[in-house]
Every structure is written in C-alpha cells, then in structure tokens.
C-alpha positions in Angstrom: -0.1 0.1 -0.2 1.0 3.3 -1.1 0.5 5.1 2.2 2.5 1.9 3.9 5.8 3.4 2.1 8.3 5.1 4.9 8.0 9.3 4.3 11.4 9.5 3.5 11.9 6.5 1.3 12.9 7.5 -1.8 11.3 6.2 -5.4 13.9 5.0 -7.4 12.5 2.2 -9.6 12.8 4.5 -12.9 16.4 5.5 -12.0 15.9 8.6 -10.3 15.1 9.9 -6.8 11.4 11.4 -5.8 10.0 11.7 -3.0 6.9 12.4 -4.8 4.8 9.3 -4.8 5.3 9.3 -0.7 2.5 12.1 -0.1 -0.3 9.3 -1.3 -3.2 10.6 -3.7 -5.1 12.2 -0.8 -5.5 16.3 -1.1 -4.0 17.4 1.7 -6.9 19.5 2.5 -10.4 18.3 0.7 -12.5 21.1 -1.0 -14.0 23.6 1.1 -11.3 23.1 3.6 -11.2 26.4 5.8 -9.8 27.3 9.6 -11.5 28.9 12.3 -11.1 30.0 15.3 -13.6 28.2 17.2 -15.4 24.5 16.1 -18.7 24.0 14.9 -21.1 21.0 15.5 -23.6 19.6 13.0 -27.2 18.1 14.2 -30.2 16.2 12.9 -30.2 16.2 9.4 -33.6 16.6 8.2 -35.3 16.6 4.5 -38.8 17.6 4.3 -39.6 15.0 2.1 -37.9 11.4 0.4 -39.3 11.1 -2.9 -39.4 14.1 -4.9 -41.0 14.7 -8.7 -38.8 16.0 -10.7 -41.0 19.5 -10.6 -40.6 19.7 -7.0 -37.5 21.0 -4.3 -36.0 19.4 -2.4 -35.1 20.6 1.4 -33.2 19.9 3.5 -31.8 21.2 6.9 -29.4 20.7 9.5 -28.4 22.5 13.1 -25.5 24.2 13.6 -23.5 25.1 16.4 -21.1 26.7 17.9 -19.2 24.3 20.2 -16.0 26.9 20.8 -15.4 30.2 23.0 -15.6 32.4 19.7 -18.2 34.2 17.5 -17.3 32.9 14.2 -18.4 32.5 10.4 -19.0 29.2 9.4 -19.5 28.1 5.7 -22.3 25.1 5.5 -22.1 23.7 2.4 -24.4 20.9 0.3 -23.2 18.6 -1.9 -25.3 16.3 -4.0 -24.5 12.7 -5.4 -26.2 11.2 -8.2 -25.8 7.4 -7.3 -27.1 5.8 -10.3 -27.3 8.0 -13.8 -27.0 6.9 -17.9 -23.4 8.9 -17.8 -20.8 9.0 -15.8 -21.6 11.4 -12.7 -19.0 13.2 -10.5 -19.4 11.5 -6.9 -19.9 14.7 -5.6 -21.2 18.4 -6.7 -21.8 21.1 -4.8 -24.9 22.1 -4.9 -24.9 25.2 -2.8 -23.8 27.3 0.9 -24.6 29.6 3.3 -22.1 31.7 5.2 -23.8 31.4 8.7 -22.1 33.9 11.7 -22.7 32.6 15.6 -21.9 33.6 18.7 -20.4 31.1 21.3 -22.7 28.2 22.2 -25.5 29.4 20.3 -27.3 27.1 17.5 -29.2 28.3 14.9 -31.4 25.8 11.3 -29.6 25.8 7.7 -31.9 25.1 5.8 -31.4 24.8 1.6 -33.8 24.6 -1.0 -32.6 22.8 -4.2 -35.4 22.5 -7.1 -35.0 18.7 -8.7 -34.4 21.1 -12.2 -30.7 21.6 -10.3 -29.8 18.4 -10.5 -30.0 18.1 -14.4 -27.3 16.6 -16.8 -26.7 16.8 -20.1 -27.0 12.8 -21.0 -25.6 10.9 -24.0 -28.1 12.3 -26.9 -27.1 15.8 -25.4 -30.1 16.6 -23.9 -30.6 18.4 -20.2 -32.4 15.5 -17.8 -33.4 14.7 -14.6 -33.3 10.9 -14.1 -35.3 9.5 -12.0 -33.4 7.3 -9.6 -31.4 7.6 -5.9 -29.5 10.5 -4.4 -27.4 10.8 -1.7 -27.2 14.3 0.2 -24.1 15.9 2.7 -24.4 18.9 4.0 -21.2 19.6 6.3 -17.9 21.9 6.3 -16.2 20.6 3.6 -16.5 18.0 0.8 -15.4 15.1 3.1 -17.4 15.8 6.5 -20.6 16.3 7.3 -23.8 14.6 7.4 -25.6 12.2 4.6 -28.9 11.3 3.8 -30.7 9.6 0.6 -33.2 10.7 -1.1 -35.2 9.4 -4.6 -36.8 11.5 -7.9 -39.4 9.7 -8.8 
C-alpha cells in the first residue's frame, strides 16, 4: 500500500529519486476546507420529503452549533451525488452554501431549498435531463465531512 511506504523512502524504480509518491493520492485539504478560531457541530439532518417528483423542490435542514469559545462564521455546504446515472456523474457536486455567523453556544437551523431541476445533466443524446433514481446529499463543513441522507427522484 502506498500509505505504508515510509515518508523519507526514495522512489528509485525508474533510476531517479523522488519523494513525490510518498505523499499519497489524497489532497492535503478537502474542497471547502477552512480554518476557524472555534469549532462547529452539525446535528439533526432533516429532509422535508425523501421522494420527489422532477418538478419538485428538495428541502434539507441541519442544526448548526458553535461549540467553541469565539464568535465565528461557518460556511455550511450542500453536496449531492447521483448514485446511478446513464452517464458517469461526479462523485459529489456542490449545490449550495451559506455563510452563518454564530455566537459561542448559539444554535441555528440552516435550511437549503434545491429545485430538482438543479440535478439535471447532459445525457448521451446531449439533452438536459433529470433522471429518476437514487441520490445522496451531504451537508457539512467541507466535501469530506458532514451528515448525509438519501432521497429519490420519481
């Protein structure tokens, strides 16, 4: 495994020494990552409904709490994944974000409304369509962390 190689081990298979491969293939920081003087907690992810029609609107909410000691702003991010599409789809797509400023200990409900039409993509026939199927959404602080829920487009 690449992650089992010691950090200072040189890669000499091609006759030259490089330390590049020892870093692994994951990015140093995920998309949307940011530093803060405080910490935030995400809880209670709710979907208004789990089965949507193609002309409907997905409504998702989460409780955001400032669990630290300082007033700070958090960028709450909404990502969506089409689990099975007729063409290869991105693993996660950023579909929305909100900047929320909270005092220490303050909790706020953050709500996203996403029209199902925003899940459309160009299919193999170059037509923009929303395909029925299973989807997953994440609400969190970056593209790797957060709460997830599944929904279906009928």
